[in-house]
N, C-alpha and C positions, 0 to 999 in steps of 0.2 A: 585345533589343540590349545588348549588354557595355557597361559604362562607357567602355572603351577606343574602341569605335566610336562611342556618343555624342560623346567628345572628337575623335577623326579627323573626324566631320562639322564640325567648327566653321570657320567662316573664317579665313583669315590676315589677323592685324591688322597693320596697318602701323607698330605701336610698334617701336622700334630702339632697342637697347642697343649701345653702343660701349663697350669696353673697351680699353686700353693695360695691356700687360703684357710686361716683357722676357724674351728667351729665357732658357733653362737647360739645363746640360749634363749628361745621365744617364751612368754609367758602368757597368751592369750589363747582360752579355751575355745575352740570354733568347732564346727561341724566336723565329721570325719573325714570328708574330702579335702577342704583347704587345710594348708599348713598354719599353723600358728606363728606369726611373724615375728615377735619383739622381744629381745632380750631385757631382763629388769635393770632400768637405769639407777646408777647409784651415783652419789656424791662423795666428795673428799671423806674419806674416812670409811667407806664401804668395804666389806670384805672383798678379795680378789686372791689371785695368785696363776699359777701355771699348772696345766694338767700333768698328771706324772708321764714322764717317757719310758714306758718298759716294753721289753722285747715281748713277743708273743709268746706264750706257755709252751706252744707246740715248736720245737728247736730240732732241726734235722743236722745233725753233723756225720754223715756216714762215712767209713772209711771203706772204698772199694778195692777191690782186689787188681783190677785191671784199668781203672780210671778215677778221675779226681770226682769225690761225692760233691753234691749238690743238694741244697735243702729241697724236700719234697714240696714245702709252703710255698716255693717258686716253681712255676710250670716248667716241666721237663720237656721242651721242645726238640732236643737232638739236632737244632736247625746246624750246630757248627761242627758236627761231627763227633762231640763229645758223649760218651756214654753215661756221665754225669752222675756215677756211682752205681750203676746199675750192673750186674754181673748174674752169668749163667752157671749152673752145676747139673751133672748127671750121674745119680746114685746108680743107675741101670740105663741102659740105652747110650744115646749120644745126644749132644746138642752143640752147636756153635752158634756165636751170634755176633752182629755187627751193627752199626749205625749206618743207613742205607737211606738216601733221599728224605732226610728230617725225619727218620723213624727208627727205633729200636727194634731190631727184628732177631728171633731165635729160629734156627733151622732144627726141627726136632725129630727123632728118629726112635722109637720103643718107649722103655719104660712099662712095667707092670702096673703101677699105682702112680696118681697124679702127681704125688710129692717126688716120684723118684728123680725127675726133671723141673727145674723151675727157673724162672727169671725173677732177681731178687734185689732189693734195696736193703743194707742193714744201718744199725744205729739210728732208728727212728724214735723219737721220744715222745711218750704219749701222757697228757694229764688225764687223771680220772674224771673230773667235772666239766670236761670241754666236750662240744658236739664237732665232729668232724665231717668233712664232706671228701670223698673220695670221686676224682673226676678224669677221665681220659676218653683218648680216641683206640681202637682197635680192631683189626681186621685179620683174618687168617685164609690160607691157601684152600683150606677145605672146611666143610661145616664142622665145628667142634663146640664143646661147652667146657670152657676152662676154669678152675676156681682162683679166685683171688681174695687172699686174706694177709691178714697181719696183726701183729699186737705183740704180747709180751711172752706168749708161747701158751699152747693150748691148755686150757680151755678158755685163757684170759685173751682171747683172739676175737675179730671180727671174721664174717666170710661172706662172699658172693659170687654166686655163678653168672659168667658172662657166656652169653649164647651169642654164637657169632655163625653168620649164614654162608660164609666160603667164599664170599665174593671179595673183588679189591676195593668195595667201596668202605672207607672206616665208620664204625659204628661207634655213636658217645653212648658212654655208660657213666651214670652219676648217682652215688648211694651215700647214705650217711649213717654213721655210727656213734654210740656214744660209751666211752671205756666205761663209765658207772655202772653198765649194765652186765659187764664181764663178772663170773664166779669169782669168789675169792675164798682163803682160808680163814676159818675153820669150816664154813659152811660146805665148801668144794675141797675136801682133801688135797686133789692131785692139783689144785691152782698154783700157778709161780707165784702168786702176790696175796698178799695178807688182806684183811678186811681194812686196815689203816694206810693202805697203801695211797700214794697222792702222785708219783710219776714213776715213769719205766722206761727203758732202752729196749726196743725190740726191732721188727722188719716188718717190710709188705713184700708180697712175692707172689706171680701167678705161677701156678702148679700146672704144667706142661704136658707130663705123662700118661701113661695109659691109654692114649688114642689109638684107634686101629690102624692107621696107616701114618708114614711120615708127612708131615706138613710144616709150614711156617707161619710163626705168629709173630704180629709187628703191633707196637702202642706208640702211641704218640701223645703230646700234651698231658701229662699225667702229673697229678698233685694232689696232695692230701692236705687241707685247709682246714682250720677251726672256722664253725661258723658254716653259713650256706653261700657256696660259690655261685655267682650268677653269671651266666653265659648265653646271652638271648639273641638270636637273629630274628628281623621283623620281617622278614623277606616276604612276599606277598599278603602284606598287611596284618601277619600272624601277630597279636598283642600277646600271645601265650598267658602268664599270670600277671601281667600288668593290668590294671583298667584306668578307664578314662572318666573324668569328669569334667562338665562344663556347666558354669552358671548361665550362660547366656543360652543355652539350649542345643550347641552343635555338639563336636567332638566324637562324630563317629568315624571310627577308622576303615581306612580303604586302604588297597594295595598301590604303591605307588607306581608309576609309568616305567620306572627301571626294572620292575621285578622283585628289587632287593629292600624294599622299604615299606614300612607301614605309615600313610599320610593322614592327616586329621584336618580338616578344613574349620578354623574358628573364625567365631563370628564378630569378635571384635568387642568393644564396649566395656571392656572391665576395669572395675573400680578399682582392684587388687590383682596382685599377679596369682595368688590362690585360688581365684574363681574359674580357673580352668588349669586342668593339668593331667600329667600320665604319672601314675604310681605303681610302685611294687610293695606290697604289704608284707609284714611278718618277715623281716630281715633282722639276723642277729649279728649284735655288734659287741664286741668286747673291750673293754676300757683298757687303755694302752698297747693295745694291738695297731700296726698298721694296715692301710687297706690302699687300694688303686681302683678307684672307678674311671671306667673307659666308656665314651659313648662316639658314635657317628651320626652327625643330625645335620640339616639345612631347613631352609625355608624358602617360602616364595619370594618375600622380602626379606631384606636383613632384620632381623629381631634378636632381642636378647631373651634368655630364657635361664630361670633360676633352677641350680642344680642343689639338690639337698639331699642329705642322709641323717635321719634324726628320729625323734622318739614322737611318736603319735599316743598323746596324753600328757597330763602334767607331768615335770614342768614344760614340756614341749622343747626338749634340748637338742641342738643339732652339733652334730660333730663335722658335718660337711655343709658350707655355705658357700656357695659360689655362684658363677654364672656362665654362660655359654653363650658368646656374640655368633648368633648363627647368621651366614650367608647365605647367598643361591649355591654356593658350591658345597658339598659334601665334606665336612671336614671333621676330624677325631680330635676329641677333648679328652685330656687325661686330669686326673684327680688324684692326687697322693695325699695322704693324710693319716695322723696317728689319732685314734680317738679318743677323747677324754671323759667318756661316757660308756656305760653298757646299757644296751636295751636285747630284751628278749626277742625270740621268733614267736612266743606264745601269745596266741590271740586272745587269750583272757587277761595279759598284761598290757602295760604299756610300752606296746612293742616299738622294733625300728623300721622303718621303711624309707625307700628310695622315691624321691619326688621331683619332677621335672616341673616346675610351675610354668605354665604356658601364658597368664594372663596379663604379662606385660606391657602388651601393645595394646593401645585402644583400637585400630583399624584392624579390620578384618585379614586374616592372612592364612597360608597352610604352612605346619609344622610337619616334618616328615623324618624319620629315625630309622637307621639302619640296623644298627647293634648296640647292645650294653651290656658290659662284662663289669662285676664287681667280686674282688677277691681281697683276702689276706695276704700279704707279703710279709717275710722275716725282716726287709729293707726297710726303715722308715724313710720319709720322705727326706729329700736334702734340707740341710739348714736352711732358712729362709734368707734370702738375700735381697733389699728392696733395689729397685732399677734406679741407680742414681744419675745417668746420663754423662754428660760431659764432667771432667774433673775441675774444670775451671767453672767456679763459683761466682755469679755476679748477682748485683739487684736487677732482675730482669724485666722490672719497668724503667730503671735509669738512675741516673745521677744528676743533681742541680746544677746548674753551670758552675756558678760559685762554690759549691759544696764539697765536702770530702769525696774522695773517689778511689774506692779500694776494691779488691778483689780477692778470692782465697782459691790457692791451686792445690790440690791433693794428688801427693805424689809421693814416691819414693826416693826421690832424689833427697840428698842432704846438703848438697851446693847450690848456690843460686843459680837459675835457669833464664834465659832469655825468652822476653815475651815481646808480642807484636799488639798494638792496637789499631784495628783495620777498620776503615769507611768502604766498605762493597772490599773490593781488593786491592785497596791503595792503603799502604801502611802510614799513619798518620803521626804514632809515638811509638817509641820502645825502650826497653830498658831491661833490668833485671831483678828477678824477684827476692826478696828475703826471706828466708828458712827460719821458720818457728818451731820446729819439731813436731814431736805428737801431740796432738788437742786430745786430752783425756776426755773431754764432753763428745768428740768424735769418733773417736779410737783411730784417727788416721795422721799420718803425717803432712803437714802443710807448709805452705809456704804464702807470704800477702804480696801481692801487687799493688803499687802504687802509682796511678796515672793521674794525679789531681792537677797537674798544670794543664790537661787539655779543658778547654773553657770553650771550644767551639761547638754549637749546638748542631745536632746529627745525630743518626743511627750507628751504632759501632757493634763490634765483636772484639772480642779479646781472645788471642791466641798464644797458647804456653806448653811445653812439654809434649808436643805432638797434639793437642787437644784444642777446640775451639768454643767459645761459651754461647750462652744465648744470646741472642741481640737485644741491645739496650738502648735507651736514649739519654742524650745529654741535653736538658733543656730546662727552662724556668716553670713550664706549667704541668710538671709531673703531676703532682698530687691535687689538682684542683677537683678532678672528677672523684677522687676517694674521698675527699672532706664530706662531699654529698653523699657517696654511697655508702660509706661508714654510717652516716644518721639515716640515711634511707631504709637501712637495715629493719628498723624498729616498726615502720609501717605495718608491712605484711606480717608480723608477729603479734600485731594487737588481736586482744580478745574482744569478743561481743560488739564487732562492727564487721560488716561485709566488705572483704578487700577488693578492691579495683583494680584490677591488675593493669589497666590501660593509662593508668595514671603512673605507673611505674615503666611504661613502654612494653609491656610483656605481658598480652592476656593469659598466659599460664598460671600467674599468681592470682588469677581472679578466683574467688572461694566465697562460699556462704560464712556467714557470721558464726563463729563458734561460742557454744554455751550461752545460747540466748532462750532457752528453752525455760518453761514456767512449770511451776506444781501443776500436775494433771494431764500434762504433754505426754503422748505414747512413749514409751522406752523407760529405761531405767535412768538416765541421764535427764534430770529436770533443770538443766542449766542453771546459772549461776544467779537468778533473779532472788531466790529465797534458800539459801544454802544452810544447812542446820551443822550444827559441832558432830564431830566424830564421837562414836561412842567408845567405852573400855574396851569393848570386844573387837569392835572394828580397828582400834589403834592397838591392838594386842599388848593392852595395859601398860602403852607407851608414857600415858600420863597417869598412871594409877587410876583413879576412879573418877577424873574430872571429865566433865562435859558440860552442856549448858541447854537452856530450854527455849533460846530464841533462835530465830534465823536472820540471816542478814543478805542484803542485795551487794554481790560483788560483781557483777557483771564490768567488763571492761578491763585495764591493764594491759601489760605485754606477757603473752607465754615465757617462761624463763628460758626454754633451752629446746631442748629435743622432744621433749613431754610438752602436755596440756597442763603443768602446773604452773600457779603464780605464788612467788615467794617474796614476802616482803623485805627479808634481810638481803636478798639478792637484786631485789627491785628497787631497793635504797639506794646501793651505790651506784646502780646504773642511772638512775634519774639524777643522780648528783653528778655523776660525769657528765651525761648531756647538758644540764645546764650550765656546768663549770666551763664545758666547751664554747658557751654564748658568753660567759661571764668572763672568762679569759678574754674575749675579744673586746670586751669593755675598759680594760685595763693595761694589757701587753702593748708595748710599743709597737709589735709586728702584727697586732691582733685588727681582722677585717670584719668589722660586724656588719658590713653589708652582704658578704659573703654568706652568714647566717640569718639574713634578714627575712621578711616575708616574702614568700614566692621563691624562696631558695630550695625547697625539699620537694620530694614526690611526696606530698600528701593529700587530703581531699580538697578540693577547691575553695571551698568555704574557709578552710584552714589559710590556704595559699594566698587569701585575699583579705584577711581581717586586720591587717595592720600590726599585727605581733610577730614577731620574729619566729620562724618556723621551727627553730630548735626549741623554744619554749611552748610552741602548740603540741610538740610529740612529747615532751616531759608532761605535759598537763595531763594527757592520757594515763599516764601511770600515778601522777599523784591525784588523780581523782579517783582512782581504785583504791590506792592506800588510805584515802579519806574512810572509804567504806569498811575498811578492815578494822576499824577502831570499835571496841566494844562501847554500845551504847551507855549513856547515863542511866542510872538506876539499875543496872546488871552488875554482877559480881565482876570486880577487875576493871569497872568502868574506865574509861580513858587509855586502857592498856590497848594493844594492836594484836591481834590474830596472827600467829606466825606464816602461815600459808594458808592456801585452799587447792585442794587437787583431788583425784579420783581416789575412791576407796581401793582399787587395785589396779596393779598396772595393766596398761594398755599395749597393743601391738603395734607395729608398723608395716607397712604405710596406713595413714590414718589423718584424714582431714578432722580438725577440731569439731566441725560440725556433726561428724558421725562418731563421736566418741559414745561407748556404750556404757559407760560406767557412771555410777552414783558419785556427787562430789560433796566433800566433807570440807568445813573449817576445823582448821587444829588449835590447838590451846594458844592462848596469846604467851608472848613471852617479851621478856625486858629488851632482848635484842631488837624483837622486832619494832616495840613501841619507841626505843631510841633512834630506829632508823626514820620512822616517821616524824620524830621531832626536828631530826638533822636536816631530812629532807625537805620537810615541809618550811621549814624555817629559812632555807636558802630559797626555797621558791617564792615566799612570801615577799622577799625583798626585791626579786627579779620581776616578778609579775604587778608589782604596784603601780609602776609606771602605765600598765595596761590594761588592768583589770582590778582596781582597787578592792572591789567585793571578794574576789577571790583570793586577793592577796590576804584578806583579813580573815578569811576562813582557813586559809592555810596557818597563819599565825597563831590562831585560835586553837586550833589542831594541834599545833606543835606543841604550844603552853601546856595544853591536858597530857598530853603524852608525856612531856618531861616532868610533869608534877606527878603524874602515875608510874612512872619508871622510879622514880624516888621514893615513891611509897612502897614500891615490891621491886626492889633492885635485883633480886636473886631468882625470878621464875626464868630457869633457862630451859633453851629447846634441848631436848636430850638427844643422845644417839638412839637408834633403834633397837628395842629388844631382839625384834626379827630380822633376818637377813634375807631379801633385803626389807628396806621399809616399806610399808604397803602403800602403794600407790603414788611415790614420790621421793625425792631427796631429803634427808633431815635436816640440813643446814645447822646442825648441832654447836652450839655455841655455849660455854660456860664461864666463859670471863667476858663481860661487858664495860671493863674500865674504859677499853677504846670507844666504844659506842656513846659511854657518857661524855667523853672528852668531846667528840665530834659532836655530839648534840649540843651541848653546852657553847661550844665556839661558834656555831650556826646562828642559836638563839641570841648570843650575843653580838655578832655581826650585824644582825638585823635590829635589834632592838636596842642594843648599847647600854642594857639594864645592869647593875651591878651583881646581881645574883648570879648572872650568868657569866659575868667576867670573874667573879670569885670562884666558882666552878671549876671553871678553864684554869685558874691558876693553882689551886688545890690539887689538881688531878695528878696524881704521880707520873703519868705520861707525858706531861706539858715540857719537862725538861729531859725526858728521857730520850735515848738515841733511837728513835722508831723507824728509820728507813734501813730496813733489813735487805739482808740478800733476796729474799723471795718477793718482796715488795709489798704493798698492800694489795689486800682482796676483802671479800665480805666477811671475813672473820677477823681482821685485823684493819681496823678503819680509822686508827688515830691518824694515818696522814692526811685523810681528806681534812680533817678540821685544821691540821698544823699548816698545810698549805694554803688554806683559805685566809687563815689567820695573817699570813704571810702577804698575800696578795690583795685581800678586799679591805679597804680603807678602814681604819678604826682606831680608838686612842687605847688599846689594849696596853697595857705596861709591857716594857721588854720588847717591844715589836720589833726592834733591829736585831736583838738576838734571836728572835723566832726567824726572821728573816736568814739570818746567817745559818740557823741549822739546816735550812732548806739547803743554802749553798753546800754546807759543809757534808750533808748527805749526797749531793750531787757529785761532790768531789770523790766520796767513795766509790760512786758508781763509776765514773772516769777510771779509777784504778783498774778497777774491774774488767772495763771495755778494753784497758790497754794489754791485759793478758788474755783476751780472747781474741786469737787469730780469724774468728769469722765475724767480728766486729758487734757482737753484741754486749751490753751492759750487764746480762744476766748470765750466771755461770752455775745455775743451780744453788741449792739452800746450802746451809755452812757445809753439807755432808757431800757436796758436790750433786745430788740428786735434782733431777729435773722433776718437777711437781706438777701434780694434775693442774692443767691450763698454764703451761708454762710459758705459752705464749701472751698471756694476760701479764703474766709476771714481768717480760719483756717491755711490754707496753706500757705497764704502771711505772716502772723505773723510769721511762722516757718520759714519762709526765712530770716526774720531780726533775729530770734534765733539763727539760723545756721550762720548767717554773723558773729553775735557777738563771737559766738565760733571760726568762722575762723580768728578772729582779736585777740581774746585774750587766746585761748587754755584753757579757764574756761569750766570744763565738766558739770556745772550744765546748761549750754545753749544748749548743744548737747543733755543732757540727756531729756531738756524739748521738742527739737523737736520730739526725739524718743517716747517720752509719749503722743504727739499731734496725733501722728501716731495710737497710741491704740483707741483714739476716732475716727477716720476716718475707721477705719479697724473693728470696731465692738463694742468698749468699749464706748457706748452711748445707749441714752435712749430706741432707737429702736431696738438694739441687731443687727443691720445691718452694712456691711462693704459698704462703699460709693464707692467702686473702684471695677468696673466689675472684674470677675474672682479671686477676692483674697477674701480669707476666707470661711466658710460654707455657709452665707446667704450674697449674695451681691446683689446692683443694678443691674439690666441687662436690665430695660425696660424703658431705659432714651427717653427723647423727640428727637426725629430724623425722618425725613422722609425717610431715605433709611436704617438706621440701626432700623429697623421696624419689626422685627420677630414677637413681639407680633399680629401684624395684618395680616402677610402674612408668610407663610412657605418659599416664594421664597427670602426674606431678610434676612439677618442675625442679630444679636443683635451689640448692640455697641461692639467694639473688647476689648479685654482684656486690663486692664489698663486705660479706662476711667472712670472719677470721675463724679458724679453727683452733681449738684449745692447744693442739700442737705437743711436741714429744713430753711423755711422761716415763720415767724410769722409776716411779715408786712402786715396786712392785706387787705391795699389797692391795692397789686400788685398781688393778688389771681389770679388764674385761674379758670375756673369751677370746676374742678375736685377736688381741696383741699377745696373751697370755700362749695361745696357740703357735704364733711366730715365733717366740722368743722364751726361752726358759734357763734352767740352771746349767744346761749341759750347752745352751747358745744363747747367751746374755747380749742385749744390745747396747752400745755405749748411748750415753743418753740422749744426745741429739737424733738418735736412731730408732728409738722407741716411738715408734709413729705409724701408722698405717692410714690413708685416706680411704675409709672403709666405713658405711653408714651404719655398721655394727659396733664399731669400736668407740663407744661412746666415752671412754676413759682417756683416749688421744685424740677424739676427731669429732667432739662436738660443738655446736654453736648457742652461745648463751648472750643475754643482753648485757651482761657485767662485762663481757669480753669485748663485744662491740663498742661500748661505751667507752672504754679505754681507747680503742681504736679511735673511735670518732674523735676524742681530744687530740691525741697525737697526729691523725692526718689532717686535723684543722691548723695545728702548729706546723708542719712540714709544709703544707701549702702556703703559709704565710712566710717562709724563708725563702722567698726567690730573691734575686740578685740584691746585694747591698743590704739585705734585712739588719743585718748588726749595726747600721748606720741608722736606723729610724730612730735613735734614742733610747734612753733610760730613765726609769720610775725614779722618784724622789725619795731619798734615803736621809734619815738623820745619821750623821755618822759619829758625832759627839755631842756631849753636854745636851742641855745645862746641866750645872751643878748646884748644889745647895750652898748658899751666900749667908753669912754673916756680917754686917758692920755695924757700926754705930750709928745713933740718931744723928740725924742729918747729914750723913756721910752718903757717897755714892753708891748704889747698888749696882753692879752689871751682871747680867744673865747673858750667855753667848752658845749660838750653836752653830754646828759646822754641818752643812748639808752636802749631799750631790747628786746630779742628775741631769739629764739632758732631754728637753731645754733645762736652763738653768733654774732651779726652782725659786718661787716665792716665798716668802717669810709674814707670817701673822702670828704675833706673840698673842697669848691668852693668860686671864687670869680666871682663877676660881673664886667667883661670886655668889654668895649664898648658895652654894652646891650646884652651881651652873657656869660651865666654861664658857666665859666671855671675851670678845675680841679686843685687845687694848687698841684703841684709835690712834692712827698713824704709826703704830708700831711694828714697821715692815721690814727692817733691817737684821742682820744677823746677830747684832747686841742690844739687848735691851737695857738702858740706862737710864736711872732717875734718884732723885734723892729721896734716901728712905728715912721714915718717921717711925716713932715708935708703936703707932697704930696699925702699920704695914706688918709688924712682927707675926710670922705665922703664915703669910700670904704665902700662896703656891701660884707657880707659873709654868707654863710650857710653849713650845714654838709649835707651828703647823707649817711644813713644808710642802710645795706642793708645784707641780708641772703638769702639763697637758695629760698625762698620765694618770694622774690622780695624786695623793698627799700622803704625809706621813706625820705624826705627833710625835715629838720628844717626851721621853718621861718627864714628869712635873720636878721641878725645883723649889724647895723651900726657902723663904728669907726670913732670917733672924735678924731682929734688930737689937742691938745690946746697948746697955747704957755707957755714957762716956767712960774711957778709961778701962772697960771691962775687957776680958780677953777677946781677940777678933773685932774690937771695936774700931780699929783705925779708921783713918778718914777714907781710905779708898776699900776697906772691905777685904775679906778673903773667901776665896772658894776651894772647896777640896775636888774640883776637878779642873775645869778648863779655864785658862787666865782669860781675863777679860781682853777682847779684840781691839785696837787701835780702829776709830772711825776713818774709814775711807770709802770712796764711791765704787761702784762696780764690781763684777766678781774678780775672783782671783785667777790668774793664768793658770792651765791645765798643764800639768807635769806629764812627760811621757811615760812616768812610771806609773800614772793613777789613770785606771780607765773612766774616772767619774771627774767633772768639774766641780772642784771643791767652790762653795761659797762661803767668803769671808767678809761681811760688809758691816760697819759699827755704825751705830746711832745711838746718841747720847739725847735722852729725853729729860727734862728738867722734872717732870713729875708723872706720874701715873695719870692720865687723864680721867676726867668722869665721863658717862655716858657711854658706856661700853655696850657693845652689840651681840647679840646670841650669834655664834658662828654657823655659817650656812656652809656644809661640807659641799665642795665642788663635784659636780656630777660630769663626765664625759660625754660630749654630744653623740648620739647615736644616730644621727640621720645622715 
């Protein structure tokens, strides 16, 4: 006997698994047998919403004379002895009824006509335009033919003859009727309903009189449902109306060894789950009605099977998309749902069907099914409630030894509760919680537990209010692996290169190169080597009559998110943050350049050994693609950058990039995309210059060209789509590029120091605006990228101290928000409290601002705020889930992706470790069908709860390059915050001065600067000579003093202060030399700002009230010396 035979002989258990999942909407047209697998993906701004929750049109509210009425849409099984609204009457003869043995029985004697005696149920509501199915089991003690009829009154009624054989074996009876077929007035004058009737109330009855002899009639499992009721037993291998398909050539059904099942031997080797399956076609489903699908099945080996109810035909919508985790033991799975769409049973239309997708396993196995039923119910599924586990919410990864340590307790208690921190069974700390009331972002009452005094490394659990948390670690190296994993995300999402999974330590990620086909290759997808522009017809007139007559080689880059599109505006912020992760390490006191150096990432060996920091190698893959997206010289809009490249239509999932069947198109250039290239390429140029000067020059040239093109065409916007959804990809629409102009000018200035870019920065309205908003920066609001780099990258931008202070002020605002959030995040939604699409990226980007403030000040409050926000991302949240794959006990791993799609097929992996999910999204207008099926106007989620770890929930659970780039920056920051990080030092700041000075000819002029930093900054004074700032020889003290002459009038001076973390320039001060006796011409001179400092050696003492060591050293120079030298900016050692 084979293993499968042994399995097939097992008895069916009564174990029942109930699952609730919302519908999804596929979009890929496939041959009839497979199911199209993917919903259209939308980006911010896409239409969405929730399905209507309506009760079924068939509503039964019978009032029985002898028993409580029950709706006939629910099967009447009589198991509890209740007549459920059925009663009997006799106009002639006699009848008695009882519920016996789970059946409704009537003992009948006499009656001349069938209608003289009846078993009846009243108050049944019929809808004219609905098709109903009557289903029941019946038997009689003698051979009889019994009419069953129902309706609103003769002739507006249905009728059916029930022929019973007189045995005790119940006979199944099932038939359908449509009230629209009933005669109406005035065509049939005797009809009780008029021609325009819509609904009415009547009855259903068995007419039992007029038989030859007394007998007993029994009925069971009676129901009248709209649509087809399905109740099929697969005993003996009988598939009934179900059909099999198997792309591998197997799929022959046979009887299971238990005699109760149909078993199918599947050969495996499937690339997609829909390549093998069992389906029932022509199933009617009505929008707004509730259904229950139930099946009993098992397999020779544990195997997942997709359970689907949906549409065959465009747009391939699904009302149920779930799975059954089969074991070797027969198990019953129940799926309750409310349909958000209607499907006909008409084979000539896009009909409904039930489908079990059996192709998720790549290895051969045997699938067995015992029974399957599908029926409408008046009871909608119970409201969705996520499984949140323990009410004690902690960072499931852990806490740094010297960092903050807080947890959140969900409880109904309003007074403090006791807590214990345990190492194994040993209590190592205890205390009481702090009540915080109801958190509106979570919808629950919470307390906060602070156990920050615990600094002993180890593994712990926290217990409070009768609940125990997930285990977590206290230690110093918690985030070292996340620093690399977050950056390693980008290699497996590269386009145009074969991915070697062995580099990642997991061969499941190995895949062929995507989109490398060439014109003339077989299939519609010709790759990205020669991509034409989209036509007006293909774009559904999105760009008017725009197109182009050239093709571009746009191979390479990163796939943006869950699809195969590549988008410049999202790639721009992503590659900038990857580069900033490295650039931060160059200047931040706690930065660790070696941790991001050559050989640090899981990328191809040639890149690991080329002497270039691996973060820059990874960024180069995207930068080179962005260069290819630039419009060539000589073409209309030359120098501008195409907004995106993607398929002409949406594809399904799962789908490897190499299997993409769609044609590819370039979309119209946009000012936003052009400025993204200008900004990212300018930043790349300064970072790549030490390693590949030729590539750096190419980047800078492209950045200049792009910026000039954007200035020439400042208003070519990427529009929102006319169609819903946008054909083949997300729109990334943006009609305000003030922020992109600011960012691009800032990066070009930081790289070149040229005055035209400086002036563009200073003239931009956002330069002095409060840009650190509640929702943080994202691809559509990029000004903060420029502001942060102006603050941290050394330059002589005027007002740099104010720029830095604006970052610190923004961080202070985020600290205030965090203090009000009992789950520890510095994000509380937008200004209206709505958690936006990709809310986790908002959490992360607010952390970037906080981390930058720490890098600028050394103020530990900011570093602690970044660490505490990590608590939220890693489990201390309303759902008790870590949003980073592979981190924590319970984490997201079913994110929306076409090729990280293990939940759909064993042939593909989950998203890689270190992938961050988009996270809760309470912006209902952007919802996908999955989340909108779980929540709605009658059951709305608190913002933190609007998330589900489902591969089809693209609006809450997608992965994108710009979200992982933010995680990369933050992960690297927190990895650097091991013990005593705040003592690593602080960057140099110009705190005050110098001020303009006016003195008389021959008097002494004094310019003074006050600086801070640790180590104590050095000073070098400079004078503007023939348009070039040049060092004043020997002028290295806090005060520059010399005898002023008339020839010096109008001279400009500035100070450069620096320590090992870089330098800062003061704003220039101007010397005015007045004639003797003129105002301000006294011997000592006057200053509008800082008084001259006395000459003194050494630094001033550091006061306890000031976190910075103030520098105040005076130097009196007899005159400004000759032979000034050009300033050489200090570069931090990278070795």
